[in-house]
C-alpha positions as CSV (number, residue, x, y, z in Angstrom):
1,M,-145.9,-65.1,151.0
2,A,-148.4,-62.2,151.4
3,P,-148.4,-59.4,153.9
4,R,-151.2,-58.8,156.4
5,C,-153.2,-55.9,155.2
6,T,-156.8,-55.2,155.8
7,E,-157.1,-52.0,153.8
8,C,-155.0,-52.8,150.7
9,D,-155.9,-53.0,147.1
10,E,-154.1,-55.5,145.0
11,L,-150.4,-55.5,146.0
12,P,-147.3,-55.5,143.8
13,V,-145.9,-59.0,143.2
14,F,-142.3,-59.8,143.9
15,F,-141.2,-62.9,142.0
16,R,-137.7,-63.8,143.2
17,I,-135.5,-66.3,141.4
18,H,-132.7,-68.0,143.4
19,D,-129.1,-68.2,142.3
20,G,-126.8,-71.3,142.2
21,A,-124.9,-71.4,138.9
22,N,-127.9,-73.2,137.3
23,T,-126.6,-76.2,139.3
24,F,-128.0,-76.0,142.8
25,G,-130.3,-73.8,145.0
26,S,-133.9,-73.5,145.8
27,A,-136.5,-70.9,146.9
28,A,-136.0,-72.2,150.4
29,Q,-132.5,-70.7,150.7
30,P,-132.2,-68.5,153.8
31,D,-131.1,-65.5,151.7
32,D,-134.3,-65.8,149.7
33,D,-136.6,-65.5,152.7
34,G,-139.6,-63.4,151.6
35,A,-140.4,-62.0,155.1
36,A,-138.7,-58.6,154.5
37,P,-140.3,-57.7,151.2
38,A,-143.6,-59.0,152.5
39,R,-143.4,-56.6,155.4
40,A,-143.0,-53.9,152.7
41,A,-146.4,-54.7,151.4
42,L,-145.4,-57.0,148.5
43,V,-146.8,-60.4,147.7
44,V,-143.7,-62.6,147.4
45,V,-143.4,-65.6,145.1
46,G,-140.5,-68.0,144.9
47,C,-140.2,-71.0,142.6
48,N,-138.2,-74.1,142.4
49,C,-137.2,-75.5,139.0
50,R,-135.0,-78.1,137.4
51,V,-131.3,-77.4,137.6
52,G,-128.1,-79.1,136.5
53,C,-128.3,-81.6,133.7
54,E,-132.0,-82.1,134.3
55,G,-132.6,-78.4,133.8
56,Y,-130.0,-77.4,131.2
57,G,-128.4,-80.4,129.6
58,H,-128.9,-80.8,125.9
59,V,-130.5,-84.3,125.4
60,L,-130.6,-86.0,122.0
61,G,-134.1,-86.7,120.9
62,A,-137.4,-85.0,121.3
63,V,-136.4,-83.2,124.6
64,P,-136.6,-79.4,124.8
65,D,-133.6,-77.4,125.9
66,N,-133.9,-74.9,128.7
67,R,-136.2,-77.0,130.9
68,G,-135.2,-74.9,133.9
69,L,-136.3,-71.7,132.1
70,L,-139.5,-73.4,130.9
71,D,-140.2,-74.2,134.6
72,K,-139.9,-70.6,135.4
73,A,-142.1,-69.6,132.5
74,A,-144.8,-72.0,133.7
75,A,-144.5,-70.5,137.2
76,L,-145.1,-67.0,135.8
77,S,-148.2,-68.3,134.0
78,R,-149.5,-69.7,137.3
79,V,-148.9,-66.4,139.0
80,Q,-151.0,-64.6,136.3
81,E,-153.8,-67.1,136.9
82,N,-153.8,-67.3,140.7
83,I,-152.0,-64.4,142.4
84,A,-155.1,-62.3,142.7
85,A,-156.4,-64.9,145.2
86,C,-153.3,-64.1,147.4
87,G,-153.9,-60.4,147.2
88,G,-151.5,-59.7,144.4
89,D,-151.8,-57.6,141.3
90,P,-151.2,-59.8,138.2
91,T,-150.5,-56.6,136.1
92,N,-147.7,-55.5,138.5
93,V,-145.3,-58.5,138.7
94,T,-141.6,-57.8,139.2
95,L,-138.9,-60.5,138.5
96,A,-135.7,-60.3,140.5
97,G,-132.6,-62.3,140.8
98,Y,-128.8,-62.2,140.9
99,S,-126.0,-64.1,139.3
100,S,-127.6,-67.1,137.6
101,G,-130.9,-65.8,139.0
102,G,-130.1,-62.6,137.1
103,S,-129.7,-64.5,133.9
104,A,-133.0,-66.2,134.6
105,V,-134.5,-62.7,134.9
106,V,-133.3,-61.4,131.6
107,C,-133.8,-64.5,129.5
108,P,-137.6,-64.1,129.7
109,L,-137.1,-60.7,128.0
110,A,-136.2,-62.7,124.9
111,M,-138.9,-65.5,125.3
112,E,-142.1,-65.2,123.5
113,R,-144.0,-67.4,126.0
114,T,-143.3,-65.0,128.8
115,R,-144.3,-61.9,127.0
116,G,-146.8,-59.9,129.0
117,L,-146.4,-62.0,132.2
118,F,-144.4,-59.4,134.1
119,R,-144.0,-55.6,134.2
120,R,-140.5,-55.2,135.6
121,A,-137.2,-57.2,135.7
122,V,-134.6,-56.4,138.3
123,A,-131.3,-58.0,137.2
124,H,-128.4,-58.1,139.6
125,S,-124.9,-59.2,138.3
126,V,-126.0,-61.0,135.1
127,P,-123.4,-63.4,133.8
128,Q,-122.8,-63.1,130.0
129,F,-122.2,-66.8,129.2
130,L,-124.9,-68.6,127.4
131,H,-124.4,-71.9,125.6
132,S,-125.0,-72.8,122.0
133,A,-126.9,-76.1,121.4
134,G,-123.5,-77.6,120.3
135,L,-121.7,-76.6,123.5
136,A,-124.5,-77.8,125.7
137,A,-124.5,-81.1,123.8
138,E,-120.8,-81.5,124.4
139,V,-121.3,-80.9,128.1
140,T,-124.0,-83.5,128.3
141,G,-121.9,-85.9,126.3
142,R,-119.1,-85.7,128.9
143,I,-121.6,-86.2,131.7
144,A,-123.1,-89.2,130.0
145,E,-119.7,-90.7,129.4
146,E,-118.8,-90.2,133.1
147,A,-122.0,-92.0,134.0
148,G,-121.4,-94.7,131.5
149,V,-124.6,-94.2,129.5
150,A,-125.6,-92.7,126.1
151,P,-126.4,-89.0,126.0
152,T,-130.0,-89.7,125.2
153,A,-133.2,-89.4,127.2
154,E,-133.3,-93.1,127.6
155,G,-129.7,-93.3,128.7
156,L,-129.8,-90.5,131.2
157,L,-133.1,-91.6,132.7
158,S,-131.5,-95.0,133.4
159,V,-129.2,-93.3,135.9
160,A,-130.3,-92.4,139.4
161,R,-130.4,-88.7,140.1
162,E,-127.6,-88.9,142.6
163,E,-125.4,-90.6,140.1
164,L,-126.2,-88.0,137.4
165,V,-125.3,-85.2,139.9
166,A,-122.0,-87.0,140.8
167,A,-121.2,-87.4,137.1
168,S,-121.9,-83.7,136.5
169,N,-119.6,-82.7,139.5
170,K,-116.8,-84.8,138.1
171,T,-117.2,-83.3,134.7
172,A,-117.0,-79.8,136.2
173,A,-113.9,-80.8,138.2
174,R,-112.1,-82.1,135.2
175,C,-112.5,-78.8,133.4
176,T,-109.5,-77.3,135.2
177,D,-107.3,-79.5,133.0
178,D,-109.7,-80.4,130.2
179,P,-112.3,-77.6,129.8
180,V,-115.3,-78.1,127.5
181,A,-115.0,-74.4,126.6
182,P,-111.9,-72.3,127.4
183,I,-113.8,-70.3,130.1
184,H,-114.5,-73.5,132.0
185,A,-110.9,-73.8,133.0
186,Y,-111.4,-70.8,135.2
187,A,-115.1,-70.9,136.0
188,P,-116.5,-74.5,135.7
189,A,-120.2,-73.4,135.7
190,I,-121.0,-75.9,133.0
191,F,-124.8,-75.4,132.9
192,Q,-126.1,-72.3,131.2
193,P,-129.3,-71.3,129.3
194,V,-129.1,-72.5,125.7
195,V,-129.8,-70.3,122.7
196,D,-132.0,-72.5,120.7
197,D,-134.7,-72.1,118.0
198,E,-137.6,-72.4,120.5
199,A,-137.7,-71.4,124.1
200,L,-134.7,-68.9,123.9
201,P,-134.3,-67.9,120.3
202,A,-131.8,-65.1,120.9
203,D,-129.3,-63.8,123.5
204,P,-131.2,-61.4,125.8
205,L,-128.8,-58.6,124.7
206,T,-129.7,-59.1,121.1
207,A,-133.4,-59.2,122.0
208,L,-133.1,-55.9,123.9
209,T,-131.3,-54.3,121.0
210,S,-134.3,-55.1,118.7
211,G,-136.7,-53.6,121.2
212,A,-138.3,-57.0,122.2
213,A,-138.7,-55.8,125.8
214,Q,-139.4,-52.1,125.3
215,D,-142.5,-52.2,127.5
216,V,-140.6,-53.8,130.5
217,E,-138.9,-51.7,133.1
218,L,-135.4,-52.9,133.8
219,P,-133.5,-51.9,137.0
220,V,-130.0,-53.4,136.8
221,C,-126.9,-53.4,139.0
222,H,-123.7,-55.3,139.5
223,A,-120.9,-55.5,142.1
224,T,-117.6,-53.8,141.5
225,E,-115.5,-56.8,142.6
226,E,-117.6,-59.8,141.7
227,Q,-115.0,-62.5,141.6
228,W,-113.5,-62.0,145.0
229,F,-116.5,-63.6,146.6
230,L,-116.7,-66.4,144.1
231,H,-112.9,-67.0,144.6
232,T,-113.4,-67.1,148.4
233,V,-116.0,-69.8,148.2
234,G,-114.1,-71.8,145.6
235,A,-116.4,-71.2,142.7
236,V,-113.6,-70.0,140.4
237,R,-110.2,-71.4,139.8
238,E,-107.2,-70.1,141.8
239,G,-105.7,-67.0,140.2
240,A,-103.6,-67.4,137.1
241,P,-99.8,-66.9,137.6
242,E,-98.2,-63.8,136.1
243,A,-97.0,-65.7,133.0
244,A,-100.5,-67.2,132.4
245,L,-102.5,-63.9,132.5
246,A,-102.4,-63.5,128.7
247,E,-103.8,-67.1,128.3
248,F,-106.5,-66.3,130.8
249,A,-107.5,-63.2,128.9
250,Q,-107.7,-65.2,125.7
251,A,-110.0,-67.7,127.4
252,L,-112.3,-64.8,128.3
253,R,-112.1,-63.5,124.7
254,L,-110.4,-60.3,125.9
255,P,-107.8,-58.3,124.0
256,A,-104.3,-59.1,125.3
257,R,-103.7,-55.4,125.9
258,L,-106.2,-55.5,128.7
259,V,-103.8,-57.4,130.9
260,D,-101.3,-54.5,130.6
261,G,-104.2,-52.0,131.0
262,Y,-105.3,-53.5,134.3
263,A,-101.7,-53.7,135.5
264,G,-101.3,-50.0,134.7
265,T,-104.4,-49.0,136.7
266,M,-103.7,-51.3,139.6
267,P,-100.0,-50.7,140.4
268,D,-98.4,-52.7,143.3
269,T,-101.4,-55.1,143.5
270,P,-101.1,-58.9,143.8
271,V,-101.4,-61.0,140.6
272,L,-104.6,-62.4,142.1
273,D,-106.2,-59.0,142.0
274,R,-105.2,-58.5,138.4
275,H,-106.7,-61.9,137.6
276,L,-110.0,-61.4,139.4
277,A,-110.6,-57.7,138.4
278,P,-111.0,-58.3,134.6
279,F,-112.6,-61.7,135.3
280,G,-115.5,-60.1,137.3
281,D,-115.7,-57.1,134.9
282,A,-115.9,-59.5,131.8
283,Q,-118.2,-62.1,133.3
284,F,-120.7,-59.8,135.1
285,G,-120.0,-56.1,134.8
286,E,-119.8,-55.6,131.1
287,Y,-122.8,-57.7,130.2
288,T,-125.0,-56.1,132.8
289,T,-123.9,-52.7,131.7
290,R,-124.6,-53.5,128.0
291,L,-128.1,-54.8,128.9
292,A,-128.9,-51.4,130.5
293,E,-127.4,-49.5,127.6
294,Q,-129.3,-51.4,124.9
295,H,-132.6,-51.3,126.8
296,A,-132.2,-47.6,127.4
297,R,-131.8,-47.0,123.7
298,A,-134.6,-49.2,122.5
299,T,-137.3,-48.8,125.2
300,V,-140.1,-46.3,125.8
301,G,-140.0,-47.1,129.5
302,P,-137.3,-46.4,132.2
303,T,-134.0,-48.3,132.6
304,W,-132.6,-47.8,136.1
305,P,-128.9,-48.7,136.5
306,A,-128.1,-48.8,140.2
307,S,-125.2,-47.0,141.6
308,P,-123.3,-47.5,144.9
309,A,-124.6,-44.3,146.3
310,G,-128.2,-45.6,146.5
311,A,-129.5,-46.7,143.1
312,V,-130.8,-43.3,142.1
313,P,-132.2,-43.6,138.6
314,P,-130.9,-41.1,136.0
315,G,-133.2,-39.6,133.4
316,R,-135.0,-41.8,130.9
317,G,-132.7,-43.2,128.3
318,T,-129.5,-42.2,130.1
319,P,-126.8,-44.9,129.7
320,P,-125.4,-46.2,133.0
321,T,-121.9,-45.6,134.4
322,F,-120.3,-48.0,136.8
323,P,-117.1,-47.6,138.9
324,S,-114.3,-50.1,138.0
325,P,-112.6,-52.1,140.7
326,S,-109.3,-50.2,139.9
327,A,-111.1,-46.9,140.3
328,T,-112.5,-48.0,143.6
329,R,-109.0,-48.8,144.8
330,R,-107.5,-45.6,143.5
331,A,-110.2,-43.6,145.4
332,G,-109.0,-45.3,148.5
333,R,-112.4,-46.3,149.7
334,G,-112.2,-48.9,152.4
335,L,-109.6,-51.4,153.4
336,P,-108.2,-54.1,151.1
337,H,-110.4,-56.8,152.6
338,Q,-113.5,-54.8,152.0
339,R,-115.5,-55.4,148.8
340,H,-117.6,-52.5,147.7
341,L,-120.8,-53.9,146.3
342,V,-123.2,-51.9,144.3
343,S,-125.9,-53.8,146.3
344,R,-125.5,-56.8,148.5
345,D,-129.1,-57.7,148.0
346,P,-131.4,-57.0,145.0
347,V,-134.3,-56.8,147.4
348,C,-133.2,-53.4,148.5
349,I,-133.0,-52.1,145.0
350,T,-136.3,-53.7,144.0
351,L,-138.1,-52.1,146.9
352,S,-136.6,-48.7,146.1
353,C,-137.6,-49.0,142.4
354,L,-141.1,-50.1,143.2
355,R,-141.6,-47.1,145.4
356,R,-140.4,-44.8,142.7
357,A,-142.7,-46.4,140.2
358,S,-145.8,-46.1,142.4
């Protein structure tokens, strides 16, 4: 989508990646409507890619991992080749996405084939969980077993897509009692980018630490209470009972003392809050913050961590600070049913950052 402009030079390109836990979603989602950023004089690009087992399942044989990421890399290459015909500037491409879309934004920072294809990456609420090839293979094995076929390209291709999706959904549902990885008992998002030897050779955080993306600008943000929304829509398991909070912390690879720490900073709150607060901080907040910190240390360009007050960027190289859910409660901001997001929509932060960069 391109704005109407008769007196414009080449315009900034806004390449938005949809969310959906790497399992569902498309560029046609209403919340990905490109009309608003197009009115702000951006050329808006969306892309559809393979999701679920087709996009992220580890298939035995000569089948590459991360097919969903490879689809996005191919789309970025097409943008470089063709966006000028739509009025866009191929040297000023911004990636943006949140949740699994945020993961798809930072993964190209670690991918050789996407180097030089974009100038800026806006990452909103990036989940920290990536899969090893072994874990991805185990997920695919369970799906294949559910579908009654071998976990090979031939076996999986013999199943109708609808049946493969149904087998994937059943596998995710069984994770409550029989998780593939401990975290799946609480968040059964069984499809994630795979750290392999080819498309994604390293975790994006490791890549940023080594300076792999030091020429890319990186505005980042996350919500202060991530998991309340996901809990409301049924994307995460019902809160752990009091006696199971230590087991829950162990599944997230958190020190047991954190359970007491959150209880101490959140007095007189329901057990559900003390379950969801560290869950959201561990799954989204910490990783997003570490991305900003490592990029700020390694880069020659700006890292802009967004703040609830309006995403004002600190000085170059300044590590970010984020309010914790407990601090938000202690400050008494809002009512219990209100969730104080750093940004409800990464478009707002992207437009702000683009204006500052111009």
